[in-house]
N, CA, C and O of each residue as an XYZ file, in Angstrom:
868
protein
N      99.285     11.813    -34.779
C      97.856     11.515    -34.801
C      97.104     12.793    -35.102
O      97.087     13.703    -34.274
N      96.522     12.878    -36.187
C      96.005     14.139    -36.660
C      94.501     14.183    -36.664
O      93.918     14.610    -37.661
N      93.850     13.773    -35.623
C      92.396     13.833    -35.536
C      91.954     15.228    -35.170
O      92.593     15.897    -34.358
N      90.843     15.677    -35.775
C      90.285     16.968    -35.450
C      89.960     17.024    -33.975
O      89.380     16.086    -33.428
N      90.328     18.117    -33.326
C      90.068     18.260    -31.898
C      91.282     17.915    -31.070
O      91.349     18.300    -29.902
N      92.264     17.190    -31.640
C      93.498     16.921    -30.942
C      94.448     18.074    -31.182
O      94.393     18.733    -32.221
N      95.327     18.318    -30.208
C      96.323     19.354    -30.385
C      97.246     18.966    -31.524
O      97.671     17.814    -31.610
N      97.563     19.910    -32.402
C      98.424     19.617    -33.534
C      99.336     20.803    -33.773
O      98.872     21.933    -33.927
N     100.623     20.546    -33.804
C     101.594     21.594    -34.028
C     101.805     21.773    -35.517
O     102.121     20.815    -36.223
N     101.632     23.002    -36.003
C     101.806     23.264    -37.421
C     103.292     23.265    -37.761
O     104.096     23.750    -36.964
N     103.683     22.732    -38.932
C     105.088     22.729    -39.306
C     105.608     24.140    -39.497
O     104.861     25.020    -39.923
N     106.878     24.371    -39.190
C     107.492     25.666    -39.387
C     107.603     25.956    -40.876
O     107.704     25.029    -41.680
N     107.585     27.258    -41.264
C     107.729     27.595    -42.682
C     109.015     27.015    -43.253
O     110.074     27.080    -42.627
N     108.907     26.445    -44.452
C     110.044     25.859    -45.157
C     110.599     24.608    -44.490
O     111.617     24.077    -44.936
N     109.956     24.128    -43.437
C     110.420     22.908    -42.791
C     109.976     21.711    -43.626
O     108.873     21.722    -44.173
N     110.818     20.675    -43.734
C     110.412     19.494    -44.512
C     109.242     18.804    -43.848
O     109.159     18.787    -42.620
N     108.315     18.225    -44.639
C     107.163     17.541    -44.041
C     107.607     16.321    -43.254
O     108.504     15.590    -43.674
N     106.977     16.107    -42.118
C     107.266     14.915    -41.335
C     106.319     13.802    -41.736
O     105.228     14.057    -42.246
N     106.733     12.580    -41.506
C     105.905     11.415    -41.777
C     105.594     10.750    -40.448
O     106.499     10.350    -39.716
N     104.305     10.635    -40.141
C     103.874      9.960    -38.928
C     103.781      8.465    -39.201
O     103.067      8.044    -40.111
N     104.487      7.672    -38.433
C     104.436      6.220    -38.588
C     103.843      5.653    -37.308
O     104.375      5.890    -36.224
N     102.748      4.906    -37.416
C     102.001      4.464    -36.245
C     101.587      3.005    -36.365
O     101.417      2.477    -37.464
N     101.431      2.377    -35.233
C     100.778      1.069    -35.153
C      99.796      1.099    -33.990
O      99.983      1.816    -33.007
N      98.736      0.291    -34.133
C      97.726      0.137    -33.087
C      97.893     -1.214    -32.401
O      98.258     -2.204    -33.034
N      97.622     -1.239    -31.103
C      97.772     -2.452    -30.306
C      96.691     -2.494    -29.223
O      96.108     -1.466    -28.879
N      96.434     -3.677    -28.695
C      95.666     -3.765    -27.460
C      96.649     -3.669    -26.298
O      97.822     -4.013    -26.437
N      96.158     -3.199    -25.150
C      97.032     -3.097    -23.991
C      96.331     -3.657    -22.758
O      95.130     -3.928    -22.785
N      97.089     -3.827    -21.677
C      96.586     -4.475    -20.470
C      96.646     -3.527    -19.282
O      97.067     -2.376    -19.404
N      96.217     -4.035    -18.126
C      96.232     -3.231    -16.910
C      97.642     -2.816    -16.501
O      97.819     -1.813    -15.809
N      98.640     -3.578    -16.924
C     100.017     -3.295    -16.507
C     100.748     -2.347    -17.452
O     101.896     -1.985    -17.193
N     100.102     -1.942    -18.541
C     100.789     -1.140    -19.557
C     101.297      0.186    -19.004
O     102.438      0.564    -19.270
N     100.467      0.901    -18.236
C     100.897      2.197    -17.718
C     102.074      2.052    -16.765
O     102.981      2.885    -16.768
N     102.068      1.007    -15.952
C     103.211      0.769    -15.062
C     104.477      0.544    -15.878
O     105.542      1.065    -15.544
N     104.355     -0.238    -16.955
C     105.524     -0.507    -17.802
C     106.005      0.764    -18.490
O     107.209      0.975    -18.633
N     105.072      1.612    -18.916
C     105.457      2.883    -19.518
C     106.249      3.732    -18.530
O     107.283      4.301    -18.882
N     105.766      3.815    -17.307
C     106.451      4.612    -16.300
C     107.808      4.023    -15.947
O     108.757      4.758    -15.674
N     107.903      2.692    -15.953
C     109.192      2.038    -15.706
C     110.203      2.387    -16.791
O     111.403      2.460    -16.522
N     109.725      2.603    -18.016
C     110.597      2.963    -19.124
C     110.930      4.456    -19.143
O     111.723      4.911    -19.968
N     110.316      5.217    -18.224
C     110.584      6.648    -18.141
C     109.610      7.523    -18.890
O     109.895      8.698    -19.117
N     108.454      6.982    -19.285
C     107.468      7.768    -20.021
C     106.808      8.804    -19.114
O     106.670      8.602    -17.907
N     106.402      9.922    -19.729
C     105.725     10.996    -19.007
C     104.302     11.158    -19.526
O     104.086     11.196    -20.737
N     103.332     11.252    -18.625
C     101.952     11.516    -19.006
C     101.836     12.987    -19.370
O     102.066     13.854    -18.527
N     101.479     13.283    -20.634
C     101.439     14.673    -21.075
C     100.017     15.199    -21.245
O      99.811     16.412    -21.283
N      99.035     14.306    -21.348
C      97.658     14.757    -21.529
C      96.690     13.641    -21.192
O      96.963     12.468    -21.450
N      95.555     14.012    -20.614
C      94.471     13.067    -20.366
C      93.166     13.772    -20.690
O      92.900     14.863    -20.184
N      92.350     13.148    -21.534
C      91.107     13.794    -21.929
C      90.065     12.750    -22.297
O      90.376     11.568    -22.447
N      88.830     13.199    -22.439
C      87.722     12.339    -22.832
C      87.020     12.963    -24.037
O      86.789     14.172    -24.059
N      86.679     12.151    -25.037
C      85.943     12.652    -26.195
C      84.864     11.652    -26.580
O      84.939     10.471    -26.242
N      83.859     12.151    -27.295
C      82.725     11.327    -27.704
C      82.599     11.312    -29.216
O      82.545     12.364    -29.853
N      82.552     10.113    -29.788
C      82.370      9.927    -31.225
C      80.965      9.418    -31.498
O      80.521      8.450    -30.880
N      80.260     10.069    -32.425
C      78.951      9.606    -32.881
C      79.082      9.217    -34.347
O      79.408     10.057    -35.187
N      78.831      7.953    -34.656
C      78.976      7.439    -36.019
C      77.625      7.444    -36.742
O      76.578      7.192    -36.146
N      77.685      7.742    -38.059
C      76.481      7.872    -38.884
C      76.565      6.957    -40.100
O      77.647      6.704    -40.630
N      75.405      6.465    -40.532
C      75.331      5.683    -41.764
C      73.875      5.605    -42.205
O      72.967      5.976    -41.461
N      73.666      5.114    -43.431
C      72.315      4.873    -43.934
C      71.847      3.529    -43.388
O      72.662      2.758    -42.880
N      70.541      3.228    -43.481
C      70.029      1.962    -42.922
C      70.713      0.716    -43.466
O      70.790     -0.297    -42.771
N      71.214      0.775    -44.702
C      71.879     -0.384    -45.306
C      73.363     -0.456    -44.918
O      74.063     -1.385    -45.319
N      73.836      0.511    -44.148
C      75.247      0.588    -43.722
C      76.205      0.599    -44.919
O      77.270     -0.018    -44.888
N      75.802      1.308    -45.964
C      76.606      1.349    -47.188
C      77.957      2.025    -46.977
O      78.946      1.620    -47.588
N      78.020      3.039    -46.129
C      79.290      3.715    -45.872
C      80.240      2.788    -45.114
O      81.385      2.581    -45.515
N      79.740      2.243    -44.020
C      80.575      1.384    -43.178
C      81.067      0.166    -43.931
O      82.236     -0.204    -43.818
N      80.184     -0.467    -44.704
C      80.553     -1.672    -45.434
C      81.569     -1.383    -46.536
O      82.256     -2.295    -46.995
N      81.673     -0.126    -46.966
C      82.683      0.258    -47.959
C      83.886      0.903    -47.287
O      84.704      1.544    -47.947
N      83.992      0.734    -45.974
C      85.135      1.223    -45.194
C      85.215      2.746    -45.161
O      86.304      3.318    -45.123
N      84.053      3.398    -45.176
C      83.961      4.850    -44.995
C      83.278      5.106    -43.647
O      82.189      4.597    -43.385
N      83.931      5.899    -42.800
C      83.477      6.089    -41.423
C      83.167      7.549    -41.180
O      84.067      8.376    -41.032
N      81.870      7.859    -41.139
C      81.399      9.232    -40.936
C      81.073      9.418    -39.459
O      80.297      8.656    -38.882
N      81.670     10.433    -38.859
C      81.442     10.629    -37.424
C      81.522     12.099    -37.041
O      82.060     12.931    -37.772
N      80.967     12.389    -35.872
C      81.182     13.647    -35.181
C      82.020     13.348    -33.945
O      81.665     12.491    -33.137
N      83.123     14.055    -33.806
C      83.922     13.938    -32.581
C      83.771     15.240    -31.812
O      84.287     16.285    -32.207
N      83.048     15.146    -30.706
C      82.756     16.338    -29.912
C      82.198     17.454    -30.790
O      82.579     18.617    -30.655
N      81.284     17.079    -31.698
C      80.586     18.058    -32.528
C      81.265     18.405    -33.828
O      80.679     19.115    -34.645
N      82.491     17.929    -34.058
C      83.234     18.240    -35.285
C      83.105     17.063    -36.254
O      83.363     15.917    -35.886
N      82.703     17.356    -37.503
C      82.499     16.293    -38.495
C      83.825     15.807    -39.064
O      84.729     16.601    -39.325
N      83.932     14.489    -39.255
C      85.101     13.861    -39.860
C      84.644     12.684    -40.708
O      83.649     12.028    -40.400
N      85.384     12.425    -41.780
C      85.162     11.221    -42.577
C      86.499     10.524    -42.761
O      87.462     11.132    -43.229
N      86.562      9.246    -42.393
C      87.743      8.425    -42.625
C      87.413      7.446    -43.753
O      86.389      6.763    -43.717
N      88.289      7.389    -44.751
C      88.045      6.492    -45.874
C      89.375      6.051    -46.471
O      90.403      6.675    -46.208
N      89.374      4.985    -47.270
C      90.610      4.532    -47.891
C      91.211      5.635    -48.756
O      90.471      6.336    -49.446
N      92.539      5.810    -48.738
C      93.167      6.869    -49.533
C      93.089      6.582    -51.018
O      93.102      5.425    -51.437
N      93.006      7.651    -51.823
C      92.969      7.482    -53.269
C      94.338      7.070    -53.804
O      94.428      6.363    -54.808
N      95.393      7.510    -53.139
C      96.755      7.173    -53.557
C      97.483      6.537    -52.390
O      98.278      7.202    -51.725
N      97.225      5.244    -52.122
C      97.842      4.590    -50.972
C      99.355      4.537    -51.096
O      99.901      4.568    -52.199
N     100.034      4.457    -49.937
C     101.493      4.432    -49.927
C     102.048      3.049    -50.207
O     103.265      2.866    -50.209
N     101.182      2.070    -50.445
C     101.634      0.711    -50.731
C     100.678      0.055    -51.701
O      99.499      0.403    -51.748
N     101.181     -0.898    -52.479
C     100.333     -1.675    -53.384
C      99.827     -2.948    -52.729
O      99.065     -3.701    -53.335
N     100.244     -3.188    -51.504
C      99.821     -4.370    -50.760
C      98.401     -4.133    -50.255
O      98.191     -3.294    -49.379
N      97.424     -4.863    -50.794
C      96.025     -4.628    -50.446
C      95.759     -4.852    -48.972
O      94.880     -4.206    -48.400
N      96.505     -5.762    -48.338
C      96.294     -6.001    -46.912
C      96.698     -4.791    -46.093
O      96.186     -4.595    -44.991
N      97.621     -3.963    -46.619
C      98.041     -2.761    -45.919
C      97.184     -1.564    -46.332
O      96.932     -0.672    -45.522
N      96.735     -1.544    -47.595
C      95.902     -0.432    -48.055
C      94.677     -0.290    -47.174
O      94.276      0.828    -46.851
N      94.066     -1.420    -46.774
C      92.862     -1.363    -45.956
C      93.162     -0.872    -44.555
O      92.238     -0.615    -43.783
N      94.439     -0.733    -44.206
C      94.821     -0.255    -42.889
C      95.259      1.199    -42.923
O      95.801      1.704    -41.941
N      95.031      1.878    -44.038
C      95.359      3.294    -44.155
C      94.071      4.063    -44.423
O      93.185      3.591    -45.136
N      93.986      5.240    -43.847
C      92.772      6.028    -44.007
C      93.098      7.476    -44.334
O      94.000      8.071    -43.744
N      92.356      8.034    -45.279
C      92.410      9.456    -45.550
C      91.371     10.133    -44.662
O      90.282      9.600    -44.446
N      91.711     11.287    -44.160
C      90.813     12.021    -43.270
C      90.318     13.280    -43.966
O      91.113     14.051    -44.503
N      89.006     13.487    -43.958
C      88.403     14.690    -44.529
C      87.598     15.394    -43.447
O      86.791     14.774    -42.755
N      87.826     16.695    -43.309
C      87.165     17.439    -42.235
C      86.382     18.643    -42.746
O      85.742     19.331    -41.949
N      86.412     18.923    -44.066
C      85.604     20.018    -44.598
C      84.261     19.440    -45.058
O      84.207     18.345    -45.619
N      83.193     20.178    -44.818
C      81.842     19.694    -45.131
C      81.674     19.375    -46.619
O      81.131     18.318    -46.937
N      82.116     20.240    -47.554
C      81.950     19.901    -48.980
C      82.644     18.598    -49.359
O      82.088     17.799    -50.112
N      83.866     18.371    -48.839
C      84.582     17.131    -49.134
C      83.848     15.925    -48.566
O      83.727     14.894    -49.228
N      83.366     16.056    -47.351
C      82.649     14.946    -46.714
C      81.395     14.597    -47.509
O      81.125     13.423    -47.760
N      80.625     15.618    -47.909
C      79.398     15.376    -48.661
C      79.711     14.747    -50.014
O      79.017     13.830    -50.452
N      80.758     15.241    -50.675
C      81.126     14.707    -51.992
C      81.533     13.240    -51.901
O      81.093     12.421    -52.708
N      82.370     12.908    -50.923
C      82.845     11.536    -50.770
C      81.689     10.591    -50.419
O      81.556      9.517    -51.006
N      80.858     11.000    -49.461
C      79.745     10.144    -49.039
C      78.713      9.977    -50.153
O      78.187      8.884    -50.361
N      78.432     11.056    -50.859
C      77.453     10.989    -51.946
C      77.914     10.034    -53.034
O      77.113      9.293    -53.604
N      79.225     10.058    -53.322
C      79.759      9.163    -54.343
C      79.588      7.706    -53.939
O      79.226      6.870    -54.767
N      79.843      7.399    -52.682
C      79.687      6.024    -52.203
C      78.226      5.602    -52.248
O      77.910      4.464    -52.598
N      77.340      6.520    -51.894
C      75.915      6.206    -51.808
C      75.198      6.312    -53.149
O      74.027      5.949    -53.254
N      75.893      6.807    -54.179
C      75.269      6.947    -55.493
C      74.247      8.056    -55.535
O      73.247      7.956    -56.246
N      74.485      9.114    -54.780
C      73.569     10.243    -54.705
C      74.201     11.490    -55.302
O      75.422     11.572    -55.428
N      73.373     12.460    -55.667
C      73.865     13.745    -56.194
C      73.399     14.856    -55.264
O      72.460     15.589    -55.575
N      74.056     14.969    -54.141
C      73.704     15.977    -53.139
C      74.682     17.137    -53.282
O      75.892     16.920    -53.226
N      74.196     18.356    -53.465
C      75.087     19.515    -53.657
C      76.096     19.641    -52.520
O      75.754     19.483    -51.348
N      77.342     19.929    -52.884
C      78.380     20.029    -51.861
C      78.275     21.308    -51.035
O      78.956     21.448    -50.019
N      77.418     22.247    -51.470
C      77.219     23.445    -50.645
C      76.060     23.259    -49.659
O      75.618     24.215    -49.021
N      75.574     22.021    -49.545
C      74.535     21.722    -48.558
C      75.138     21.736    -47.152
O      76.350     21.608    -46.983
N      74.283     21.891    -46.160
C      74.733     21.743    -44.781
C      74.773     20.258    -44.453
O      74.194     19.450    -45.178
N      75.445     19.892    -43.377
C      75.480     18.483    -43.003
C      74.088     17.978    -42.653
O      73.767     16.822    -42.929
N      73.266     18.813    -42.055
C      71.914     18.382    -41.722
C      71.113     18.122    -42.989
O      70.333     17.171    -43.049
N      71.301     18.964    -44.003
C      70.623     18.748    -45.283
C      71.101     17.451    -45.928
O      70.304     16.704    -46.495
N      72.399     17.188    -45.840
C      72.929     15.939    -46.385
C      72.343     14.735    -45.656
O      71.901     13.777    -46.290
N      72.340     14.783    -44.324
C      71.825     13.659    -43.544
C      70.371     13.372    -43.884
O      69.966     12.216    -43.996
N      69.593     14.430    -44.047
C      68.171     14.270    -44.367
C      67.999     13.674    -45.762
O      67.230     12.732    -45.948
N      68.718     14.226    -46.742
C      68.598     13.750    -48.122
C      69.062     12.308    -48.272
O      68.475     11.535    -49.029
N      70.120     11.949    -47.546
C      70.684     10.608    -47.663
C      70.010      9.613    -46.729
O      70.312      8.420    -46.767
N      69.092     10.100    -45.887
C      68.457      9.257    -44.870
C      69.521      8.591    -43.989
O      69.489      7.390    -43.717
N      70.447      9.423    -43.568
C      71.604      8.965    -42.799
C      71.396      9.333    -41.329
O      71.067     10.475    -41.009
N      71.590      8.360    -40.443
C      71.362      8.618    -39.023
C      72.439      7.994    -38.152
O      73.339      7.312    -38.642
N      72.331      8.238    -36.855
C      73.302      7.713    -35.895
C      73.152      6.200    -35.748
O      72.039      5.673    -35.746
N      74.287      5.510    -35.626
C      74.197      4.080    -35.330
C      75.101      3.661    -34.181
O      75.005      2.528    -33.708
N      75.981      4.555    -33.719
C      76.835      4.208    -32.575
C      77.355      5.477    -31.927
O      77.699      6.440    -32.612
N      77.408      5.470    -30.616
C      78.005      6.560    -29.845
C      79.027      5.957    -28.890
O      78.698      5.088    -28.082
N      80.263      6.422    -28.990
C      81.341      5.857    -28.189
C      82.073      6.968    -27.447
O      82.577      7.910    -28.059
N      82.125      6.850    -26.139
C      82.874      7.791    -25.310
C      84.215      7.153    -24.964
O      84.272      6.007    -24.517
N      85.289      7.903    -25.172
C      86.636      7.354    -25.006
C      87.475      8.220    -24.077
O      87.477      9.447    -24.181
N      88.181      7.568    -23.175
C      89.175      8.256    -22.352
C      90.551      8.003    -22.963
O      90.923      6.856    -23.210
N      91.299      9.067    -23.205
C      92.632      8.945    -23.807
C      93.699      9.472    -22.861
O      93.586     10.571    -22.317
N      94.738      8.664    -22.676
C      95.926      9.091    -21.944
C      97.089      9.110    -22.926
O      97.361      8.114    -23.595
N      97.769     10.243    -23.008
C      98.866     10.408    -23.959
C     100.190     10.498    -23.210
O     100.357     11.313    -22.304
N     101.123      9.643    -23.609
C     102.440      9.593    -22.982
C     103.522      9.968    -23.989
O     103.358      9.776    -25.194
N     104.625     10.503    -23.484
C     105.808     10.772    -24.280
C     106.947      9.916    -23.741
O     107.208      9.892    -22.539
N     107.622      9.213    -24.653
C     108.738      8.352    -24.263
C     109.826      8.448    -25.323
O     109.726      7.845    -26.391
N     110.869      9.219    -25.010
C     111.958      9.448    -25.955
C     111.391      9.947    -27.282
O     110.748     10.996    -27.313
N     111.614      9.222    -28.376
C     111.124      9.669    -29.690
C     109.671      9.291    -29.939
O     109.099      9.684    -30.955
N     109.067      8.535    -29.028
C     107.740      7.969    -29.258
C     106.638      8.778    -28.572
O     106.840      9.377    -27.515
N     105.474      8.773    -29.208
C     104.230      9.213    -28.582
C     103.359      7.966    -28.419
O     103.211      7.176    -29.351
N     102.795      7.804    -27.245
C     101.977      6.622    -26.953
C     100.617      7.075    -26.437
O     100.533      7.769    -25.424
N      99.553      6.683    -27.134
C      98.186      6.973    -26.696
C      97.526      5.695    -26.214
O      97.637      4.651    -26.856
N      96.843      5.777    -25.087
C      96.071      4.653    -24.561
C      94.607      5.071    -24.515
O      94.242      5.962    -23.748
N      93.766      4.438    -25.329
C      92.341      4.763    -25.412
C      91.506      3.661    -24.775
O      91.683      2.479    -25.072
N      90.600      4.062    -23.898
C      89.670      3.121    -23.271
C      88.247      3.572    -23.574
O      87.824      4.640    -23.130
N      87.507      2.764    -24.329
C      86.130      3.108    -24.694
C      85.182      2.779    -23.544
O      85.510      1.981    -22.666
N      84.010      3.400    -23.558
C      83.066      3.235    -22.455
C      82.477      1.834    -22.386
O      81.869      1.471    -21.379
N      82.649      1.026    -23.458
C      82.155     -0.349    -23.409
C      83.273     -1.328    -23.051
O      83.087     -2.543    -23.122
N      84.449     -0.787    -22.661
C      85.515     -1.624    -22.148
C      86.642     -1.917    -23.114
O      87.693     -2.406    -22.701
N      86.448     -1.628    -24.403
C      87.499     -1.929    -25.374
C      88.673     -0.983    -25.180
O      88.480      0.204    -24.917
N      89.893     -1.504    -25.309
C      91.092     -0.701    -25.133
C      92.012     -0.850    -26.345
O      92.241     -1.956    -26.835
N      92.530      0.274    -26.815
C      93.478      0.246    -27.928
C      94.580      1.265    -27.657
O      94.317      2.401    -27.264
N      95.824      0.830    -27.878
C      96.965      1.719    -27.730
C      97.579      2.022    -29.079
O      97.493      1.218    -30.007
N      98.197      3.179    -29.184
C      98.846      3.584    -30.421
C     100.245      4.092    -30.110
O     100.429      4.899    -29.198
N     101.227      3.622    -30.865
C     102.599      4.117    -30.759
C     102.944      4.830    -32.056
O     102.744      4.295    -33.146
N     103.463      6.038    -31.924
C     103.790      6.849    -33.094
C     105.214      7.374    -32.996
O     105.694      7.708    -31.913
N     105.882      7.441    -34.141
C     107.189      8.081    -34.239
C     107.222      8.882    -35.534
O     106.616      8.481    -36.528
N     107.917      9.995    -35.530
C     108.011     10.850    -36.711
C     109.340     10.643    -37.412
O     110.384     10.536    -36.769
N     109.294     10.588    -38.743
C     110.513     10.520    -39.546
C     110.417     11.560    -40.659
O     109.332     12.054    -40.967
N     111.559     11.886    -41.257
C     111.591     12.911    -42.297
C     111.658     12.331    -43.702
O     111.390     13.036    -44.675
N     112.014     11.054    -43.821
C     112.182     10.455    -45.135
C     111.464      9.119    -45.205
O     111.409      8.378    -44.224
N     110.904      8.814    -46.399
C     110.174      7.559    -46.559
C     111.047      6.337    -46.338
O     110.572      5.299    -45.878
N     112.338      6.467    -46.670
C     113.210      5.309    -46.505
C     113.530      5.016    -45.039
O     114.227      4.049    -44.731
N     113.017      5.853    -44.142
C     113.200      5.628    -42.712
C     111.991      4.932    -42.078
O     112.009      4.590    -40.895
N     110.947      4.727    -42.880
C     109.702      4.179    -42.345
C     109.889      2.767    -41.807
O     109.435      2.461    -40.705
N     110.547      1.908    -42.565
C     110.723      0.518    -42.141
C     111.457      0.440    -40.810
O     111.091     -0.347    -39.937
N     112.499      1.264    -40.657
C     113.243      1.277    -39.401
C     112.363      1.791    -38.268
O     112.432      1.287    -37.147
N     111.536      2.795    -38.560
C     110.639      3.332    -37.537
C     109.642      2.267    -37.074
O     109.367      2.144    -35.881
N     109.106      1.500    -38.023
C     108.177      0.433    -37.671
C     108.859     -0.625    -36.804
O     108.258     -1.162    -35.874
N     110.119     -0.913    -37.121
C     110.873     -1.882    -36.324
C     111.052     -1.387    -34.895
O     110.914     -2.160    -33.947
N     111.360     -0.096    -34.734
C     111.530      0.469    -33.389
C     110.211      0.471    -32.633
O     110.176      0.223    -31.428
N     109.108      0.757    -33.360
C     107.791      0.713    -32.731
C     107.490     -0.695    -32.228
O     107.014     -0.871    -31.106
N     107.768     -1.693    -33.059
C     107.501     -3.077    -32.673
C     108.330     -3.499    -31.462
O     107.851     -4.244    -30.608
N     109.573     -3.024    -31.390
C     110.421     -3.347    -30.241
C     109.846     -2.756    -28.959
O     109.824     -3.417    -27.921
N     109.377     -1.504    -29.034
C     108.776     -0.879    -27.857
C     107.484     -1.597    -27.481
O     107.221     -1.829    -26.300
N     106.676     -1.950    -28.484
C     105.420     -2.654    -28.214
C     105.685     -3.964    -27.480
O     104.957     -4.317    -26.552
N     106.718     -4.677    -27.891
C     107.065     -5.932    -27.232
C     107.465     -5.690    -25.788
O     107.087     -6.451    -24.898
N     108.233     -4.629    -25.553
C     108.649     -4.279    -24.191
C     107.447     -3.965    -23.309
O     107.417     -4.317    -22.130
N     106.450     -3.293    -23.902
C     105.269     -2.892    -23.142
C     104.228     -4.003    -23.043
O     103.239     -3.857    -22.324
N     104.437     -5.109    -23.754
C     103.477     -6.210    -23.720
C     102.257     -5.978    -24.564
O     101.209     -6.572    -24.312
N     102.367     -5.106    -25.588
C     101.244     -4.851    -26.489
C     101.016     -6.049    -27.403
O     101.939     -6.806    -27.705
N      99.769     -6.202    -27.835
C      99.402     -7.216    -28.823
C      98.879     -6.516    -30.067
O      98.098     -5.571    -29.959
N      99.305     -6.973    -31.267
C      98.895     -6.343    -32.516
C      97.388     -6.390    -32.680
O      96.740     -7.371    -32.317
N      96.841     -5.323    -33.229
C      95.395     -5.191    -33.420
C      95.121     -5.020    -34.900
O      95.759     -4.199    -35.559
N      94.161     -5.802    -35.444
C      93.966     -5.807    -36.886
C      92.539     -5.542    -37.340
O      92.243     -5.750    -38.516
N      91.640     -5.095    -36.471
C      90.254     -4.971    -36.914
C      89.669     -3.611    -36.590
O      89.989     -3.015    -35.562
N      88.791     -3.112    -37.494
C      87.957     -1.972    -37.205
C      88.561     -0.629    -37.570
O      89.782     -0.475    -37.576
N      87.708      0.350    -37.877
C      88.149      1.713    -38.127
C      88.717      2.281    -36.851
O      88.192      2.068    -35.759
N      89.804      3.011    -37.016
C      90.528      3.595    -35.902
C      91.209      2.523    -35.076
O      91.845      2.831    -34.068
N      91.087      1.273    -35.483
C      91.709      0.186    -34.765
C      92.612     -0.598    -35.713
O      92.741     -1.817    -35.600
N      93.236      0.119    -36.649
C      94.057     -0.548    -37.630
C      95.492     -0.590    -37.151
O      95.891      0.257    -36.352
N      96.295     -1.563    -37.621
C      97.610     -1.773    -37.060
C      98.706     -0.891    -37.643
O      99.749     -0.721    -37.012
N      98.498     -0.325    -38.829
C      99.618      0.280    -39.532
C      99.172      1.564    -40.209
O      98.117      1.609    -40.842
N      99.974      2.599    -40.073
C      99.573      3.855    -40.677
C     100.795      4.693    -41.009
O     101.743      4.768    -40.228
N     100.762      5.316    -42.167
C     101.770      6.308    -42.523
C     101.015      7.541    -42.983
O     100.099      7.435    -43.797
N     101.383      8.707    -42.477
C     100.736      9.917    -42.954
C     101.730     11.052    -42.995
O     102.550     11.210    -42.090
N     101.653     11.842    -44.053
C     102.511     13.003    -44.145
C     101.820     14.175    -43.492
O     100.596     14.295    -43.556
N     102.605     15.053    -42.855
C     102.077     16.250    -42.227
C     101.776     17.244    -43.332
O     102.633     18.030    -43.737
N     100.508     17.193    -43.825
C     100.127     17.981    -44.972
C      98.704     18.496    -44.761
O      98.190     18.457    -43.643
N      98.070     18.976    -45.823
C      96.699     19.459    -45.698
C      95.772     18.330    -45.321
O      95.983     17.188    -45.731
N      94.735     18.636    -44.538
C      93.831     17.605    -44.024
C      93.222     16.757    -45.126
O      93.028     15.555    -44.945
N      92.916     17.368    -46.272
C      92.233     16.639    -47.317
C      93.099     15.530    -47.923
O      92.579     14.582    -48.511
N      94.422     15.654    -47.775
C      95.312     14.663    -48.347
C      95.924     13.760    -47.321
O      96.722     12.887    -47.664
N      95.577     13.942    -46.081
C      96.278     13.256    -45.005
C      95.754     11.857    -44.769
O      94.545     11.625    -44.776
N      96.663     10.931    -44.561
C      96.304      9.572    -44.178
C      96.416      9.502    -42.678
O      97.518      9.598    -42.138
N      95.317      9.340    -41.999
C      95.351      9.468    -40.543
C      94.075      8.903    -39.934
O      93.010      9.202    -40.474
N      94.080      8.177    -38.948
C      92.860      7.765    -38.364
C      92.420      8.733    -37.399
O      91.372      8.554    -36.778
């Protein structure tokens, strides 16, 4: 999970890139007990706040572009230019993450049909685009480690809960098997598949690469 502000271990020099394979699920009150029964360890607990931005017509959101600040750090999630699948139902469940201001301004301006200089500040962009806040979400995250899996449990301040199971593989031909193992663990934990909303997508593959090219929610 490669969100800005989360701890991220940089790959060793000359090490092959890893592929993060993830699915999102809803979870219940009994999920943590089941995780502990399986031998999972709680490795981190934290709270973060996301502020989402859009123009009055919601042109970014309606085109599946999600502009936000997470604890003050700007991020843009949008459909990847080179998706890992030709299946349109899966393409909409993959997101490219951009965290540099020029990239964010360029991507948003293109969607909005504007010509805002990429050397502008974010405040200048927001003013020029008439872009403002439309949602603020505070989330508590508990991160567990279980054998080869990383499991995140997110609870939003309005009560919504989403869990994520991730496993790393080194080769693309291992992705299908990784997804199968994720699904088996999800069934054991009583997770239910989740199919709606940004950051609430069911399927994700991302290579451990530069942020501008990364598919990651």
